[in-house]
C-alpha positions in Angstrom: 19.1 26.8 59.7 18.6 30.9 61.4 21.2 32.5 62.9 21.5 32.2 66.7 21.8 34.2 69.7 21.3 38.4 70.1 21.1 40.5 67.2 23.7 43.1 66.6 21.6 45.7 68.3 22.4 43.5 71.3 26.2 43.5 71.3 27.2 45.9 73.6 24.9 44.3 76.4 26.6 40.9 75.4 29.9 42.7 76.1 28.5 43.8 79.9 28.6 46.2 82.4 32.4 46.4 81.9 32.8 47.3 78.2 34.6 50.7 79.2 37.7 48.8 79.6 37.5 47.2 76.0 39.4 50.4 74.3 42.2 49.5 76.4 41.7 45.8 75.7 41.7 46.4 71.8 44.5 48.6 72.0 47.1 46.0 73.6 46.0 43.5 71.2 46.7 45.6 68.4 50.2 46.8 70.0 51.1 43.6 70.4 49.4 41.7 67.6 52.4 40.3 65.8 53.8 38.3 68.7 49.6 37.2 70.0 49.3 35.9 66.1 52.8 34.4 65.9 52.0 32.5 69.3 48.4 31.4 68.0 49.5 29.9 64.5 52.1 27.9 66.7 49.5 26.8 69.2 47.4 25.6 66.1 50.7 23.7 64.6 51.1 22.2 67.9 47.5 21.1 68.4 47.8 19.6 64.6 44.3 21.6 63.7 43.9 22.8 59.9 46.7 20.3 58.9 45.1 20.0 55.7 46.0 23.5 55.3 49.8 24.8 54.1 51.8 26.7 57.1 51.2 29.7 54.7 47.8 29.8 54.2 47.0 28.8 57.9 49.2 32.1 58.7 47.0 34.2 56.1 43.7 33.1 57.8 45.1 33.6 61.3 45.6 37.0 60.0 42.2 37.8 59.2 40.4 35.8 61.6 42.7 37.8 64.3 41.8 41.4 62.7 38.2 40.6 62.2 38.5 39.0 65.8 40.2 42.7 67.3 37.0 44.6 65.3 34.7 43.0 67.3 36.0 44.1 70.6 36.0 47.7 69.0 32.9 47.7 67.7 30.8 45.9 69.3 28.9 44.5 66.2 29.8 40.4 65.3 28.2 41.0 61.4 31.6 41.5 59.7 32.9 38.7 61.6 29.6 36.4 61.3 30.4 37.5 57.1 33.6 36.8 57.0 33.6 33.5 58.8 31.4 32.5 55.8 33.6 33.5 53.4 36.0 31.0 55.6 34.0 28.3 55.7 33.6 28.5 51.9 37.5 28.1 51.3 38.4 25.8 53.9 35.3 23.6 54.0 36.4 21.7 50.3 39.9 21.0 52.2 38.6 18.6 54.1 38.5 20.6 58.0 35.9 19.4 60.6 33.8 21.8 62.6 36.1 20.8 65.9 38.9 22.2 64.5 37.3 25.5 63.9 36.4 25.8 66.9 39.3 24.3 68.1 41.1 27.4 66.7 38.8 30.1 68.1 39.4 28.4 71.2 43.2 28.6 71.2 42.7 32.3 70.3 40.5 33.3 73.4 43.5 31.2 75.4 46.7 32.9 74.0 44.7 35.9 74.4 43.5 35.9 78.0 47.7 34.5 78.9 48.5 37.9 77.1 45.9 39.6 79.4 46.9 38.1 82.6 51.3 38.7 81.7 50.3 42.4 81.3 47.6 43.0 84.2 49.5 40.6 86.6 50.2 43.1 89.4 46.8 44.4 89.4 44.6 41.6 90.4 41.7 44.2 90.4 42.2 45.8 87.3 42.5 42.4 85.6 39.7 40.9 86.9 37.9 43.6 85.3 39.3 43.3 82.0 38.6 39.6 81.6 35.1 40.9 83.2 35.0 42.6 79.8 36.6 40.3 77.3 35.2 36.9 78.8 31.7 37.7 77.5 33.2 38.9 74.2 35.3 36.0 73.3 32.2 33.9 74.1 30.2 35.7 71.9 32.9 35.5 68.8 33.4 31.9 69.5 29.8 31.3 69.2 29.5 33.0 66.1 32.4 31.4 64.4 31.5 28.2 65.4 27.3 28.7 64.4 28.5 30.2 60.7 30.9 26.9 60.0 28.0 24.5 61.2 25.6 26.5 58.6 27.4 26.7 56.0 29.0 22.6 56.6 24.8 22.0 56.4 24.5 23.6 53.1 27.5 22.1 52.0 26.7 18.4 52.7 22.7 19.4 51.4 24.5 20.7 47.8 26.6 16.9 48.0 23.8 15.2 48.6 21.8 16.8 45.9 24.6 15.9 43.6 24.6 12.6 44.5 21.3 11.9 43.4 21.4 14.1 40.5 24.1 11.1 39.8 22.2 8.2 40.6 19.5 9.3 38.8 20.8 10.3 35.3 18.4 11.4 32.6 20.2 9.9 29.8 19.2 10.7 25.6 19.5 7.4 23.7 18.3 9.3 20.5 16.5 12.2 18.9 13.3 12.1 21.2 14.2 9.2 23.2 14.8 9.5 27.2 16.2 6.7 29.5 15.9 7.0 33.1 17.2 3.9 35.0 16.9 4.6 38.9 18.6 2.4 40.7 18.8 1.9 45.2 16.2 3.1 47.4 13.6 5.7 46.3 12.8 7.9 49.2 10.2 10.6 49.0 12.8 13.4 48.8 14.8 11.3 45.4 11.6 10.7 44.3 10.8 14.1 43.8 14.2 15.6 42.5 14.2 12.7 40.0 10.3 14.5 38.8 11.8 17.6 38.2 14.9 15.9 36.6 12.8 14.3 34.3 10.7 16.7 34.0 14.0 19.5 33.0 15.1 16.3 30.6 11.6 16.3 28.4 11.6 20.1 27.8 15.4 19.9 26.9 15.3 17.2 24.9 11.6 17.7 23.2 11.4 14.2 23.8 8.2 12.1 22.8 9.1 8.9 25.1 10.6 8.5 28.1 11.6 5.1 29.6 12.2 4.7 33.3 13.5 1.4 34.3 12.8 0.9 38.1 14.7 -2.7 37.7 17.8 -1.5 40.7 14.5 -0.5 43.0 14.0 -2.6 45.6 10.7 -1.5 47.2 8.9 2.1 47.6 6.3 2.5 50.0 2.6 4.7 48.8 3.9 8.2 48.8 6.7 7.2 47.0 4.6 5.3 44.6 2.3 8.3 44.1 5.5 10.4 43.2 6.4 8.3 40.5 2.4 8.3 39.0 2.6 12.4 39.3 5.8 11.8 37.8 4.2 9.6 35.0 1.6 12.1 34.7 2.8 15.3 34.3 5.2 13.7 31.6 2.2 13.3 29.4 1.2 16.3 30.3 4.0 17.5 28.6 3.5 15.7 25.5 6.0 12.5 26.3 5.1 9.1 26.7 5.8 7.5 29.3 7.1 3.4 29.7 7.5 1.8 33.0 10.3 -1.4 32.9 11.3 -3.2 35.8 8.0 -3.1 37.3 8.6 -5.9 40.6 5.6 -7.8 41.9 5.9 -5.5 45.2 5.8 -2.5 44.1 3.1 -3.6 41.8 1.0 -4.5 44.4 2.0 -1.3 46.2 0.5 0.7 43.1 -2.7 -1.3 43.3 -3.0 -0.3 47.0 -2.8 3.0 46.3 -5.7 2.6 43.5 -3.4 3.6 40.3 -5.0 1.0 37.8 -2.0 -0.7 35.8 -4.0 -1.1 32.7 -3.4 2.7 32.1 0.2 2.6 32.7 2.5 1.4 30.0 4.8 -1.3 31.7 6.9 -3.5 29.4 9.0 -6.4 31.9 12.2 -5.6 30.8 14.4 -2.6 29.8 15.7 -4.0 26.0 11.8 -4.5 25.9 11.1 -1.5 26.6 13.6 0.4 24.6 12.0 -1.6 21.6 8.8 -0.5 23.0 10.2 3.5 22.8 11.3 2.4 19.5 7.7 1.3 17.7 6.3 4.4 19.6 8.6 7.1 18.8 8.6 5.7 15.0 5.1 5.8 14.9 4.8 8.9 16.6 7.7 10.7 13.2 5.5 9.1 10.6 2.1 10.7 12.7 4.0 13.9 12.4 5.3 14.1 8.8 1.7 13.3 7.7 
């Protein structure tokens, strides 16, 4: 997911025509840093946000976010905040923190700071309006930056988790020296088919395998595209010097293979996994004997 919104070079324009008031605003937020930070932390606790974190952890992150927030107002650049938001996301996503919580705490900070401005400039309504005109575009940009960074990081974590789940669901097992088994269970979609091919080829290279048993007993069905991936996995394995035995081939999958033009007589298929292992043992023994001669 690409970064959205204007780039760093556009930040000063985003702050608006009243940006000259930002130094005064920054000075106010720095002077009242302790009290405003404590108010914000209390609002977070009262709203039951970041409940997966301890009070000390929340206060530590509140301090960092506050300082980054003020720095953005002072410099006009969100790059440092964007980097911090990514780092923060890496730390808190594994703790179970959700996107709405992150957006919620940033919006609470915006509210805390806005209320402090109302209090400071309550006797000068015109100046208050001009200060808010300077503050609101910056506050909105900051909230958007943090939210986008968190969503990007969360999507990356989800993709990694999905990859890990797929890898766990298609383990390449070494039965004995030079013999591997790849049991496939569940829906075999195109991304998973590609991943199992990659895993299989890595396994063949790592274990210097000569025979591979691919068991698809637990696969309910495959479409033509996935069947084509399966055939390519067999061909790629052969190119790496490994004989492939397919076990558990259902009649439906066999028909799909025939439909896409696969000559099943050229594929080594055995009815069940046990039979496939026995066939693999015989093939491996013959291969070892031939190598010795």
